[in-house]
Backbone as ProteinMPNN parsed JSONL, in Angstrom:
{"seq_chain_A": "MSSRRSVLKKSLILSAAGLFMGVRAPLALAQSVEASDTAAAKHKPLTPPPDLFDSQALDLDFWLKPRSLDLIRPASGERVQLLYWKDGEMLDSAYQQVCHLLRDVNGKKSAAIDPKLLETLWATQAFIARLGMTKPLEILSGYRTPESNQRLREEGIPAARKSLHLEGRAADIRIAHLHEEVLGELIQSFRQGGVGFYYRPSAKGGWIHTDTGLQRKWQG", "coords_chain_A": {"N_chain_A": [[-21.436, 0.292, -21.618], [-19.972, -0.922, -18.671], [-16.825, 0.203, -17.547], [-13.421, -0.811, -16.763], [-12.32, 1.15, -15.232], [-14.53, 2.352, -13.947], [-15.303, 0.221, -12.411], [-13.174, -0.109, -10.576], [-13.362, 2.32, -9.279], [-15.919, 2.154, -8.104], [-15.395, -0.005, -6.449], [-13.58, 1.022, -4.538], [-15.099, 3.093, -3.395], [-17.359, 1.695, -2.431], [-16.082, -0.047, -0.699], [-15.137, 1.774, 1.154], [-17.525, 2.583, 2.193], [-18.206, 0.403, 3.624], [-19.566, -1.694, 2.494], [-18.47, -3.867, 1.29], [-17.644, -6.684, 2.768], [-15.825, -8.703, 2.594], [-12.501, -9.271, 1.478], [-12.207, -10.228, -1.065], [-14.388, -9.53, -2.501], [-14.472, -7.082, -4.162], [-12.867, -7.988, -6.272], [-14.378, -10.042, -7.321], [-16.515, -8.576, -8.301], [-15.214, -7.074, -10.253], [-14.395, -9.118, -11.965], [-16.836, -10.087, -12.922], [-17.725, -7.973, -14.454], [-15.649, -7.639, -16.28], [-15.891, -9.955, -17.689], [-17.601, -9.488, -19.727], [-16.245, -7.881, -21.427], [-14.15, -7.304, -24.332], [-11.644, -9.587, -25.605], [-9.311, -8.26, -26.257], [-9.464, -5.962, -24.731], [-9.191, -6.997, -22.22], [-6.532, -7.664, -22.078], [-5.28, -5.301, -22.26], [-2.859, -2.863, -21.29], [-2.791, -1.968, -17.849], [-3.866, 1.008, -16.308], [-3.928, 3.615, -13.823], [-7.114, 4.959, -12.905], [-7.62, 8.262, -13.73], [-9.594, 10.005, -12.721], [-10.07, 9.121, -10.198], [-7.651, 8.35, -8.982], [-5.602, 10.214, -9.544], [-3.167, 11.853, -8.066], [-2.141, 14.314, -8.562], [-4.201, 15.995, -8.913], [-5.101, 16.73, -6.475], [-5.792, 19.143, -3.918], [-3.602, 21.761, -2.695], [-3.616, 21.986, 0.053], [-3.947, 19.413, 0.969], [-1.409, 18.273, 0.886], [0.013, 19.869, 2.597], [-1.048, 19.808, 5.132], [-0.933, 18.684, 8.627], [0.531, 15.455, 9.287], [-0.553, 12.246, 10.036], [-0.2, 8.851, 11.13], [-1.655, 5.62, 11.129], [-0.848, 2.659, 12.053], [-0.482, -0.912, 11.989], [1.126, -3.881, 13.11], [0.91, -6.989, 12.294], [2.604, -9.202, 12.819], [3.785, -8.727, 15.267], [1.801, -7.756, 16.839], [1.6, -5.089, 17.424], [0.534, -1.627, 17.48], [0.478, 1.669, 16.244], [-0.582, 4.99, 16.548], [-0.13, 8.044, 15.499], [0.983, 11.491, 15.257], [3.266, 12.498, 12.945], [4.464, 14.407, 11.374], [4.621, 17.871, 10.971], [4.015, 21.285, 10.209], [5.875, 21.304, 8.139], [7.991, 19.798, 9.093], [9.61, 16.833, 10.297], [8.64, 15.008, 13.143], [10.745, 14.019, 15.529], [10.595, 12.081, 17.679], [8.262, 10.702, 17.053], [8.951, 9.745, 14.541], [10.978, 7.926, 15.228], [9.452, 6.016, 16.556], [7.925, 5.016, 14.474], [9.928, 3.925, 12.872], [10.712, 1.883, 14.545], [8.423, 0.27, 14.547], [8.462, -0.578, 11.929], [10.572, -2.268, 11.903], [12.854, -5.089, 11.481], [11.262, -7.752, 12.415], [11.849, -10.452, 12.807], [14.662, -10.525, 12.692], [15.134, -8.828, 14.72], [16.0, -6.132, 14.628], [16.289, -2.664, 13.995], [16.134, 0.104, 11.646], [16.935, 3.209, 9.989], [14.171, 4.575, 8.376], [13.251, 5.472, 5.115], [12.087, 8.731, 4.743], [10.48, 9.386, 2.548], [9.105, 7.058, 2.06], [7.414, 6.931, 4.239], [5.857, 9.084, 3.606], [4.434, 8.113, 1.417], [2.933, 6.075, 2.664], [1.413, 7.601, 4.441], [0.009, 9.324, 2.638], [-1.553, 7.478, 1.289], [-3.323, 6.526, 3.287], [-4.505, 8.992, 4.001], [-5.739, 9.717, 1.631], [-7.747, 7.744, 1.145], [-9.208, 8.188, 3.39], [-10.586, 10.423, 2.812], [-12.764, 9.437, 1.576], [-14.116, 8.344, 3.59], [-13.098, 6.0, 4.677], [-11.385, 4.581, 7.22], [-9.499, 2.653, 8.01], [-6.787, 0.994, 9.735], [-3.4, 0.776, 8.496], [-1.819, -2.114, 7.502], [1.344, -3.353, 8.243], [3.217, -5.633, 6.756], [5.801, -6.25, 6.165], [8.792, -4.488, 6.683], [11.72, -2.901, 7.174], [14.458, -5.094, 6.462], [16.937, -7.341, 7.593], [19.994, -8.467, 6.048], [20.245, -11.194, 6.554], [17.633, -12.025, 7.191], [16.372, -11.468, 4.785], [17.659, -13.236, 3.051], [16.847, -15.628, 4.169], [14.122, -15.635, 3.566], [14.263, -15.875, 0.789], [15.347, -18.428, 0.574], [13.229, -19.868, 1.502], [11.481, -19.674, -0.513], [9.898, -17.448, -0.7], [8.825, -14.412, -2.196], [11.504, -12.28, -2.611], [13.758, -9.956, -3.447], [17.217, -10.17, -4.358], [18.747, -7.862, -3.991], [17.012, -6.287, -2.45], [15.045, -3.395, -1.705], [14.079, -3.338, 0.789], [16.164, -3.881, 2.421], [17.383, -1.486, 2.747], [15.685, 0.077, 4.136], [13.748, 1.231, 2.581], [11.399, 0.23, 1.624], [8.16, -1.349, 1.892], [5.808, -3.899, 2.672], [2.42, -3.992, 2.37], [-1.084, -3.834, 3.416], [-4.632, -3.142, 3.489], [-7.374, -3.747, 5.439], [-10.301, -5.154, 3.992], [-9.996, -3.784, 1.642], [-9.396, -4.187, -1.683], [-6.38, -5.489, -3.027], [-5.626, -4.678, -5.596], [-6.864, -2.225, -5.993], [-5.704, -0.766, -3.909], [-2.986, -0.88, -4.693], [-2.994, 0.484, -7.172], [-3.747, 2.995, -6.384], [-1.512, 3.757, -4.824], [0.388, 3.661, -6.846], [-0.329, 5.89, -8.319], [0.827, 8.017, -7.004], [3.369, 8.204, -7.886], [5.912, 7.73, -6.751], [7.746, 5.688, -6.639], [8.511, 2.143, -6.834], [5.94, -0.343, -7.361], [4.592, -3.317, -6.343], [2.367, -5.92, -7.115], [0.824, -8.328, -5.303], [-1.087, -10.927, -5.475], [-3.126, -13.077, -3.603], [-4.93, -16.057, -2.767], [-5.918, -16.069, -0.127], [-7.633, -15.79, 3.089], [-7.353, -13.146, 3.878], [-6.548, -11.986, 1.587], [-4.12, -10.607, -0.764], [-1.142, -8.594, -0.942], [0.519, -5.378, -1.141], [3.561, -4.247, -2.439], [5.496, -1.469, -1.77], [7.863, 0.991, -2.664], [10.691, 3.307, -2.578], [12.217, 3.456, -4.821], [13.114, 3.374, -8.316], [10.492, 4.341, -10.586], [8.243, 1.862, -11.258], [6.381, -1.148, -11.983], [5.051, -4.36, -11.077], [3.913, -7.761, -11.039], [3.711, -10.227, -8.615]], "CA_chain_A": [[-20.778, -0.823, -20.93], [-19.132, -0.484, -17.564], [-15.396, 0.069, -17.81], [-12.614, -1.221, -15.617], [-12.146, 2.344, -14.411], [-15.692, 2.533, -13.084], [-15.301, -0.894, -11.463], [-12.237, 0.21, -9.506], [-13.895, 3.455, -8.515], [-16.995, 1.639, -7.271], [-14.796, -0.88, -5.445], [-13.028, 1.83, -3.46], [-16.184, 3.81, -2.728], [-18.165, 0.742, -1.684], [-15.253, -0.52, 0.404], [-15.13, 2.843, 2.139], [-18.842, 2.618, 2.82], [-18.379, -0.804, 4.425], [-20.483, -2.613, 1.843], [-17.729, -5.082, 0.953], [-17.154, -7.232, 4.026], [-14.729, -9.628, 2.319], [-11.51, -8.614, 0.626], [-12.247, -10.714, -2.443], [-15.608, -9.059, -3.151], [-14.208, -6.201, -5.293], [-12.331, -8.75, -7.388], [-15.496, -10.754, -7.922], [-17.253, -7.589, -9.075], [-14.415, -6.744, -11.428], [-14.408, -10.256, -12.875], [-18.143, -10.199, -13.56], [-17.818, -6.935, -15.477], [-14.649, -7.891, -17.309], [-16.29, -11.109, -18.482], [-18.333, -9.019, -20.896], [-15.34, -7.08, -22.249], [-13.491, -8.033, -25.405], [-10.365, -10.18, -25.214], [-8.273, -7.238, -26.4], [-9.572, -5.052, -23.593], [-8.708, -7.689, -21.03], [-5.075, -7.712, -22.067], [-4.766, -3.949, -22.423], [-2.087, -2.435, -20.115], [-3.612, -1.337, -16.825], [-3.435, 2.324, -15.852], [-4.806, 4.124, -12.769], [-8.156, 5.882, -13.359], [-7.25, 9.596, -13.275], [-10.641, 10.686, -11.975], [-10.052, 8.651, -8.817], [-6.326, 8.135, -8.431], [-4.582, 11.185, -9.915], [-2.804, 12.654, -6.901], [-1.806, 15.664, -8.985], [-5.419, 16.804, -8.888], [-5.423, 17.074, -5.097], [-5.49, 20.525, -3.566], [-2.338, 21.951, -2.002], [-3.815, 21.771, 1.491], [-3.8, 17.983, 1.249], [0.002, 17.96, 1.069], [0.605, 20.733, 3.61], [-1.635, 19.611, 6.458], [-0.197, 17.756, 9.499], [0.422, 14.071, 8.842], [-0.645, 11.22, 11.071], [-0.21, 7.474, 10.646], [-2.299, 4.602, 11.944], [-0.199, 1.451, 11.544], [-0.463, -2.107, 12.828], [2.113, -4.89, 12.701], [0.342, -8.288, 12.681], [3.623, -10.143, 13.297], [4.131, -8.447, 16.665], [0.615, -7.319, 17.563], [1.735, -3.677, 17.791], [-0.188, -0.604, 16.724], [0.825, 3.047, 16.586], [-1.4, 6.049, 15.979], [0.623, 9.221, 15.911], [1.296, 12.603, 14.381], [4.709, 12.383, 12.737], [4.954, 15.507, 10.529], [3.821, 19.078, 11.188], [4.667, 22.537, 9.834], [6.994, 21.04, 7.253], [9.099, 19.117, 9.772], [9.404, 15.523, 10.889], [8.718, 14.97, 14.599], [11.742, 12.966, 15.715], [10.149, 10.992, 18.561], [7.28, 9.926, 16.295], [9.697, 9.051, 13.486], [11.648, 6.784, 15.842], [8.434, 4.995, 16.833], [7.567, 4.386, 13.201], [11.072, 3.09, 12.479], [10.676, 0.682, 15.387], [7.333, -0.577, 14.088], [8.853, -1.143, 10.632], [11.827, -3.007, 12.095], [12.89, -6.505, 11.131], [10.743, -8.438, 13.603], [12.568, -11.714, 12.986], [16.058, -10.231, 12.974], [15.149, -7.977, 15.91], [16.862, -4.986, 14.379], [15.619, -1.569, 13.307], [16.997, 0.954, 10.822], [16.284, 4.445, 9.556], [13.246, 4.383, 7.262], [13.225, 6.598, 4.196], [10.914, 9.586, 4.955], [9.608, 9.343, 1.378], [8.238, 5.896, 2.214], [6.369, 7.33, 5.185], [4.967, 9.983, 2.874], [3.537, 7.273, 0.634], [2.005, 5.413, 3.577], [0.48, 8.611, 4.931], [-0.849, 9.787, 1.55], [-2.511, 6.405, 1.012], [-4.369, 6.583, 4.308], [-5.196, 10.274, 3.941], [-6.57, 9.747, 0.434], [-8.964, 6.94, 1.305], [-9.98, 8.779, 4.487], [-11.477, 11.398, 2.183], [-13.968, 8.699, 1.196], [-14.735, 7.814, 4.807], [-12.523, 4.718, 5.08], [-10.327, 4.91, 8.182], [-8.872, 1.432, 8.506], [-5.323, 1.084, 9.9], [-2.606, 0.184, 7.435], [-1.056, -3.249, 8.025], [2.725, -3.49, 7.778], [3.589, -7.044, 6.75], [7.261, -6.276, 6.143], [9.414, -3.176, 6.519], [13.158, -3.126, 7.041], [14.917, -6.474, 6.61], [18.381, -7.566, 7.648], [20.408, -9.36, 4.962], [19.994, -12.584, 6.958], [16.201, -12.287, 7.052], [16.046, -11.449, 3.368], [18.154, -14.487, 2.478], [16.004, -16.711, 4.676], [12.901, -15.609, 2.769], [14.602, -16.402, -0.523], [15.528, -19.869, 0.711], [11.913, -20.451, 1.75], [10.674, -19.514, -1.712], [9.049, -16.263, -0.578], [9.367, -13.357, -3.059], [12.429, -11.344, -1.981], [14.852, -9.674, -4.375], [18.545, -10.278, -3.748], [19.125, -6.506, -3.576], [15.739, -5.67, -2.087], [15.079, -2.093, -1.047], [13.774, -3.573, 2.213], [17.449, -3.891, 3.119], [17.796, -0.101, 2.943], [14.615, 0.824, 4.791], [13.078, 1.999, 1.539], [10.277, -0.537, 1.086], [7.237, -1.967, 2.845], [4.719, -4.71, 2.135], [1.279, -3.485, 3.143], [-2.457, -4.06, 2.975], [-5.665, -2.501, 4.298], [-8.501, -4.678, 5.547], [-11.497, -4.929, 3.186], [-9.7, -3.026, 0.429], [-8.721, -5.111, -2.582], [-4.998, -5.078, -3.268], [-5.474, -3.989, -6.877], [-7.26, -0.839, -5.772], [-4.658, -0.175, -3.079], [-1.774, -0.734, -5.475], [-3.108, 1.515, -8.2], [-3.734, 4.277, -5.68], [-0.113, 4.055, -4.508], [1.078, 3.904, -8.107], [-0.637, 7.237, -8.798], [1.674, 9.008, -6.35], [4.592, 8.272, -8.7], [7.022, 7.887, -5.815], [8.659, 4.553, -6.673], [8.013, 0.888, -7.358], [4.732, -0.934, -6.79], [4.437, -4.721, -6.69], [1.032, -6.447, -6.811], [0.919, -9.729, -4.896], [-2.436, -11.451, -5.272], [-3.132, -14.377, -2.945], [-6.295, -16.512, -2.476], [-6.092, -16.329, 1.304], [-8.776, -15.114, 3.694], [-7.101, -11.705, 3.928], [-6.102, -11.519, 0.284], [-2.694, -10.436, -0.961], [-0.559, -7.389, -0.377], [1.18, -4.491, -2.079], [4.913, -3.797, -2.119], [5.742, -0.098, -2.186], [9.218, 1.41, -2.322], [11.08, 4.643, -3.042], [13.182, 3.299, -5.894], [12.66, 3.842, -9.617], [9.081, 4.099, -10.855], [8.038, 0.641, -12.003], [5.358, -1.99, -11.367], [5.137, -5.76, -11.431], [3.014, -8.671, -10.323], [4.469, -11.345, -8.077]], "C_chain_A": [[-19.881, -0.286, -19.82], [-17.674, -0.727, -17.895], [-14.68, -0.389, -16.567], [-12.406, -0.047, -14.669], [-13.31, 2.516, -13.439], [-15.769, 1.423, -12.039], [-14.392, -0.582, -10.283], [-12.752, 1.349, -8.645], [-15.005, 2.986, -7.581], [-16.44, 0.775, -6.149], [-14.283, -0.08, -4.262], [-14.132, 2.534, -2.695], [-17.032, 2.865, -1.889], [-17.386, 0.166, -0.514], [-15.254, 0.514, 1.523], [-16.455, 2.913, 2.874], [-19.119, 1.376, 3.66], [-19.297, -1.824, 3.791], [-19.814, -3.889, 1.393], [-17.107, -5.611, 2.232], [-16.017, -8.216, 3.82], [-13.768, -8.998, 1.344], [-11.577, -9.098, -0.81], [-13.458, -10.168, -3.189], [-15.345, -8.11, -4.304], [-13.672, -6.947, -6.5], [-13.446, -9.487, -8.099], [-16.319, -9.808, -8.791], [-16.512, -7.27, -10.359], [-14.468, -7.87, -12.454], [-15.734, -10.374, -13.612], [-18.305, -9.167, -14.664], [-16.864, -7.223, -16.618], [-15.024, -9.068, -18.199], [-17.005, -10.682, -19.753], [-17.478, -8.154, -21.813], [-14.734, -7.938, -23.351], [-12.165, -8.576, -24.922], [-9.258, -9.145, -25.279], [-8.283, -6.304, -25.206], [-9.018, -5.688, -22.335], [-7.198, -7.63, -20.93], [-4.449, -6.331, -22.272], [-4.002, -3.55, -21.162], [-2.957, -1.671, -19.132], [-3.015, 0.003, -16.412], [-4.401, 2.827, -14.801], [-5.866, 5.065, -13.338], [-7.853, 7.292, -12.853], [-8.316, 10.31, -12.463], [-10.665, 10.257, -10.512], [-8.661, 8.691, -8.209], [-5.28, 9.212, -8.739], [-4.273, 12.116, -8.753], [-2.468, 14.086, -7.284], [-3.022, 16.586, -8.948], [-5.814, 17.226, -7.477], [-5.022, 18.517, -4.796], [-4.222, 20.593, -2.723], [-2.457, 21.681, -0.513], [-3.63, 20.314, 1.889], [-2.357, 17.655, 1.611], [0.645, 18.773, 2.188], [0.074, 20.493, 5.022], [-0.793, 18.645, 7.291], [-0.471, 16.308, 9.088], [0.452, 13.091, 10.012], [-0.683, 9.845, 10.422], [-0.919, 6.576, 11.648], [-1.837, 3.257, 11.386], [-0.329, 0.298, 12.525], [0.541, -3.089, 12.239], [1.598, -6.248, 13.159], [1.362, -9.239, 13.292], [3.96, -9.94, 14.767], [2.939, -7.998, 17.501], [0.653, -5.852, 17.977], [0.87, -2.778, 16.913], [0.267, 0.769, 17.198], [-0.119, 3.984, 15.851], [-0.752, 7.354, 16.426], [0.759, 10.266, 14.813], [2.806, 12.583, 14.19], [5.305, 13.55, 11.948], [4.038, 16.704, 10.701], [4.651, 20.306, 10.842], [5.931, 22.308, 9.013], [8.162, 20.311, 7.878], [8.681, 17.762, 10.33], [9.546, 15.628, 12.405], [9.576, 13.762, 14.982], [11.249, 11.806, 16.569], [9.147, 10.087, 17.84], [7.972, 9.122, 15.196], [10.388, 7.813, 14.047], [10.662, 5.66, 16.151], [8.048, 4.259, 15.556], [8.694, 3.468, 12.719], [11.085, 1.793, 13.279], [9.581, -0.265, 14.906], [7.704, -1.269, 12.784], [10.154, -1.927, 10.715], [11.727, -4.42, 11.536], [12.485, -7.271, 12.386], [11.508, -9.726, 13.869], [14.03, -11.484, 13.358], [16.253, -9.355, 14.197], [16.125, -6.814, 15.77], [16.082, -3.922, 13.617], [16.631, -0.75, 12.526], [16.22, 2.206, 10.463], [15.422, 4.148, 8.327], [13.22, 5.641, 6.413], [11.965, 7.434, 4.433], [9.958, 9.592, 3.772], [8.664, 8.148, 1.435], [7.095, 6.224, 3.165], [5.366, 8.253, 4.508], [3.967, 9.188, 2.048], [2.501, 6.594, 1.514], [0.962, 6.399, 4.066], [-0.497, 9.027, 3.841], [-1.914, 8.754, 1.209], [-3.657, 6.448, 2.01], [-5.181, 7.863, 4.211], [-6.145, 10.336, 2.75], [-7.863, 8.965, 0.651], [-9.822, 7.458, 2.458], [-10.942, 9.827, 3.943], [-12.781, 10.761, 1.747], [-14.622, 8.025, 2.398], [-14.2, 6.491, 5.274], [-11.313, 4.981, 5.963], [-9.707, 3.664, 8.815], [-7.374, 1.641, 8.719], [-4.621, 0.375, 8.753], [-1.729, -0.911, 8.04], [0.336, -3.297, 7.397], [3.116, -4.964, 7.885], [5.106, -7.21, 6.765], [7.775, -4.868, 5.932], [10.89, -3.376, 6.254], [13.466, -4.612, 7.218], [16.437, -6.495, 6.726], [18.743, -8.472, 6.473], [20.104, -10.823, 5.289], [18.522, -12.941, 6.782], [15.794, -12.345, 5.592], [16.482, -12.746, 2.694], [17.304, -15.664, 2.92], [14.699, -16.79, 3.88], [13.147, -16.204, 1.391], [14.724, -17.919, -0.478], [14.194, -20.586, 0.938], [10.975, -20.297, 0.556], [9.718, -18.342, -1.669], [9.658, -15.148, -1.421], [10.228, -12.356, -2.289], [13.613, -11.153, -2.919], [16.189, -9.734, -3.645], [19.034, -8.926, -3.236], [17.876, -5.697, -3.23], [15.93, -4.324, -1.397], [14.622, -2.189, 0.408], [15.068, -3.498, 3.031], [17.933, -2.477, 3.45], [16.738, 0.729, 3.664], [13.821, 1.673, 3.819], [11.884, 1.269, 0.942], [9.425, -1.1, 2.217], [6.22, -2.791, 2.078], [3.504, -4.413, 3.001], [-0.053, -4.008, 2.605], [-3.39, -3.309, 3.914], [-6.872, -3.423, 4.287], [-9.687, -4.205, 4.714], [-11.263, -4.045, 1.963], [-8.885, -3.926, -0.492], [-7.341, -4.585, -2.942], [-4.801, -4.363, -4.6], [-5.815, -2.511, -6.737], [-6.189, -0.112, -4.962], [-3.395, 0.09, -3.898], [-1.854, 0.37, -6.517], [-3.193, 2.909, -7.58], [-2.29, 4.684, -5.38], [0.671, 4.372, -5.775], [0.855, 5.335, -8.591], [0.22, 8.309, -8.148], [3.037, 9.146, -7.033], [5.844, 8.47, -7.845], [8.016, 6.729, -5.856], [8.012, 3.313, -7.251], [6.791, 0.376, -6.632], [4.619, -2.375, -7.282], [3.08, -5.224, -6.233], [1.158, -7.939, -6.509], [-0.479, -10.23, -4.533], [-2.349, -12.844, -4.652], [-4.564, -14.765, -2.587], [-6.52, -16.844, -1.006], [-7.283, -15.54, 1.845], [-8.602, -13.601, 3.691], [-6.612, -11.147, 2.592], [-4.589, -11.387, 0.209], [-2.174, -9.173, -0.313], [0.085, -6.576, -1.489], [2.567, -4.155, -1.553], [5.033, -2.36, -2.62], [7.153, 0.297, -1.778], [9.52, 2.776, -2.918], [12.172, 4.571, -4.111], [12.662, 3.899, -7.188], [11.18, 3.52, -9.817], [8.956, 2.865, -11.753], [6.902, -0.127, -11.334], [5.518, -3.405, -11.865], [4.116, -6.555, -10.632], [3.803, -9.895, -9.883], [3.599, -12.438, -7.513]], "O_chain_A": [[-19.133, 0.673, -20.009], [-17.33, -1.761, -18.467], [-15.229, -0.368, -15.465], [-12.326, -0.226, -13.454], [-13.106, 2.79, -12.256], [-16.239, 1.643, -10.923], [-14.78, -0.764, -9.129], [-12.593, 1.337, -7.424], [-15.039, 3.366, -6.411], [-16.945, 0.81, -5.028], [-14.516, -0.451, -3.112], [-14.103, 2.568, -1.465], [-17.387, 3.193, -0.757], [-17.956, -0.085, 0.547], [-15.359, 0.167, 2.699], [-16.497, 3.266, 4.052], [-20.147, 1.299, 4.332], [-19.767, -2.735, 4.473], [-20.486, -4.889, 1.139], [-16.137, -5.04, 2.728], [-15.307, -8.539, 4.772], [-14.191, -8.254, 0.459], [-11.047, -8.432, -1.699], [-13.544, -10.33, -4.406], [-15.94, -8.295, -5.366], [-13.983, -6.587, -7.636], [-13.469, -9.557, -9.327], [-16.767, -10.178, -9.876], [-17.114, -7.202, -11.431], [-14.573, -7.624, -13.655], [-15.76, -10.72, -14.793], [-18.938, -9.434, -15.686], [-17.22, -7.07, -17.786], [-14.542, -9.177, -19.326], [-17.021, -11.417, -20.74], [-17.943, -7.736, -22.873], [-14.804, -9.165, -23.298], [-11.614, -8.085, -23.936], [-8.356, -9.151, -24.441], [-7.226, -5.899, -24.722], [-8.444, -5.008, -21.484], [-6.643, -7.556, -19.833], [-3.235, -6.211, -22.439], [-4.449, -3.867, -20.059], [-3.762, -0.828, -19.528], [-1.809, 0.116, -16.195], [-5.588, 2.508, -14.865], [-5.541, 5.899, -14.183], [-7.832, 7.501, -11.64], [-7.992, 11.134, -11.608], [-11.226, 10.963, -9.673], [-8.51, 9.033, -7.036], [-4.161, 9.124, -8.233], [-5.023, 13.055, -8.483], [-2.503, 14.979, -6.438], [-2.884, 17.809, -8.951], [-6.759, 17.995, -7.302], [-4.05, 19.038, -5.343], [-3.819, 19.603, -2.112], [-1.512, 21.203, 0.115], [-3.209, 20.014, 3.006], [-2.099, 16.865, 2.52], [1.713, 18.407, 2.679], [0.683, 20.931, 5.998], [-0.019, 17.867, 6.732], [-1.555, 15.979, 8.607], [1.354, 13.111, 10.85], [-1.149, 9.698, 9.292], [-0.796, 6.753, 12.86], [-2.36, 2.776, 10.381], [-0.292, 0.496, 13.74], [0.771, -3.119, 11.03], [1.825, -6.629, 14.307], [1.023, -10.007, 14.193], [4.378, -10.881, 15.442], [3.043, -7.872, 18.721], [-0.164, -5.415, 18.787], [0.527, -3.114, 15.779], [0.423, 1.007, 18.396], [-0.415, 3.788, 14.672], [-0.823, 7.719, 17.599], [0.663, 9.972, 13.622], [3.551, 12.645, 15.167], [6.527, 13.672, 11.861], [2.818, 16.577, 10.59], [5.843, 20.365, 11.144], [6.924, 23.018, 9.165], [9.223, 20.209, 7.263], [7.548, 17.575, 10.775], [10.475, 16.27, 12.896], [9.172, 12.618, 14.778], [11.47, 10.649, 16.21], [9.176, 8.866, 17.993], [7.626, 7.967, 14.949], [10.385, 6.761, 13.408], [11.001, 4.483, 16.023], [7.867, 3.041, 15.554], [8.442, 2.371, 12.221], [11.428, 0.733, 12.754], [9.79, -1.478, 14.862], [7.312, -2.413, 12.552], [10.768, -2.215, 9.688], [10.647, -4.882, 11.168], [13.282, -7.419, 13.313], [11.786, -10.059, 15.021], [14.572, -12.164, 14.23], [17.375, -9.154, 14.661], [16.947, -6.546, 16.647], [15.312, -4.234, 12.708], [17.839, -0.89, 12.719], [15.0, 2.258, 10.612], [15.889, 3.546, 7.36], [13.173, 6.752, 6.942], [10.862, 6.896, 4.332], [8.755, 9.782, 3.953], [7.548, 8.213, 0.919], [5.949, 5.843, 2.927], [4.171, 8.208, 4.802], [2.79, 9.541, 1.984], [1.323, 6.538, 1.16], [-0.228, 6.087, 4.106], [-1.703, 9.079, 4.081], [-3.045, 9.109, 0.878], [-4.825, 6.411, 1.624], [-6.406, 7.832, 4.325], [-7.22, 10.929, 2.835], [-8.95, 9.469, 0.37], [-11.025, 7.198, 2.503], [-11.988, 10.088, 4.538], [-13.786, 11.449, 1.567], [-15.558, 7.239, 2.251], [-14.774, 5.89, 6.182], [-10.321, 5.544, 5.501], [-9.429, 3.638, 10.014], [-6.747, 2.388, 7.967], [-5.186, -0.516, 8.119], [-0.981, -0.66, 8.985], [0.481, -3.284, 6.174], [3.323, -5.477, 8.985], [5.629, -8.184, 7.306], [7.253, -4.132, 5.095], [11.274, -3.949, 5.234], [12.827, -5.301, 8.013], [17.133, -5.751, 6.034], [17.876, -9.176, 5.954], [19.747, -11.598, 4.402], [18.193, -14.019, 6.287], [14.969, -13.172, 5.204], [15.757, -13.29, 1.861], [17.064, -16.591, 2.146], [14.227, -17.881, 3.56], [12.318, -16.96, 0.885], [14.261, -18.612, -1.384], [14.049, -21.763, 0.608], [9.824, -20.73, 0.6], [8.82, -18.242, -2.506], [10.871, -14.944, -1.382], [9.726, -11.659, -1.406], [14.38, -12.086, -3.156], [16.282, -9.393, -2.466], [19.659, -8.846, -2.178], [17.717, -4.559, -3.673], [16.856, -4.14, -0.608], [14.761, -1.233, 1.17], [15.053, -3.097, 4.195], [18.783, -2.291, 4.321], [16.879, 1.945, 3.788], [13.283, 2.715, 4.191], [11.402, 1.642, -0.128], [9.895, -1.301, 3.337], [5.818, -2.43, 0.972], [3.551, -4.565, 4.221], [-0.134, -4.545, 1.5], [-2.989, -2.891, 5.0], [-7.334, -3.83, 3.222], [-10.039, -3.025, 4.72], [-12.217, -3.606, 1.32], [-7.802, -4.378, -0.12], [-7.156, -3.384, -3.138], [-3.905, -3.528, -4.724], [-5.134, -1.652, -7.296], [-5.812, 1.014, -5.285], [-2.805, 1.166, -3.802], [-0.89, 1.108, -6.72], [-2.76, 3.889, -8.187], [-1.892, 5.817, -5.65], [1.525, 5.258, -5.772], [1.742, 5.93, -9.202], [0.332, 9.41, -8.687], [3.769, 10.103, -6.778], [6.718, 9.273, -8.175], [9.037, 6.782, -5.171], [7.085, 3.402, -8.055], [6.616, 0.623, -5.439], [4.558, -2.625, -8.486], [2.68, -4.985, -5.094], [1.556, -8.719, -7.375], [-0.98, -9.989, -3.434], [-1.589, -13.69, -5.121], [-5.34, -13.914, -2.151], [-7.231, -17.794, -0.682], [-7.867, -14.721, 1.135], [-9.569, -12.858, 3.524], [-6.297, -9.962, 2.49], [-3.863, -11.975, 1.01], [-2.679, -8.728, 0.718], [0.184, -7.026, -2.631], [2.737, -3.822, -0.38], [4.703, -2.074, -3.771], [7.595, -0.021, -0.674], [8.715, 3.334, -3.664], [12.95, 5.509, -4.282], [11.856, 4.829, -7.163], [10.677, 2.536, -9.275], [9.493, 2.831, -12.861], [6.503, 0.217, -10.222], [6.056, -3.633, -12.948], [3.537, -6.058, -9.665], [4.485, -10.524, -10.692], [4.112, -13.445, -7.025]]}, "name": "protein", "num_of_chains": 1, "seq": "MSSRRSVLKKSLILSAAGLFMGVRAPLALAQSVEASDTAAAKHKPLTPPPDLFDSQALDLDFWLKPRSLDLIRPASGERVQLLYWKDGEMLDSAYQQVCHLLRDVNGKKSAAIDPKLLETLWATQAFIARLGMTKPLEILSGYRTPESNQRLREEGIPAARKSLHLEGRAADIRIAHLHEEVLGELIQSFRQGGVGFYYRPSAKGGWIHTDTGLQRKWQG"}
């Protein structure tokens, strides 16, 4: 019987090959397989498949090579493709560009972004690139001013009162044609902080919250 692990692995590989043209397709595949599982298996705590997502199994060169980011900001129509880290050092001009892209678009204010967050964004792209998937990473939300965060709360949009977005330590992201569950579990495997899974029945699907706080996960 196919396991959930094999479903997620196939989802990522097929997404990388361009065989899933809609973001909900991997979920449909997962649901069809899970329908044949036992009720107990369905409610079993979810863990990342180590054969696909265990970042500890990656070779040292993966972590030492120069780091580039390909980011887009749908809210502003901006895109940056740049080398931001090389020879163990952050490239300041590139870092400033990334901080600007992750600014509070509504509040029109930028802030220093935690370098560990950039590491997570880069590792996510670099990992899936190994499977031939080179889609840009969409930044739905980066830094937030207290005013913007409160406005979201008043509008009923998920936003913690003491959100790490306020400190430049969190981002809400997605990658086109990659199901959010697969994206979230990949990020979770890096063990760098919190991961929130936000599933939505929209054309583009949901998104993943990633931050550099305590290791934890939740569904919103």
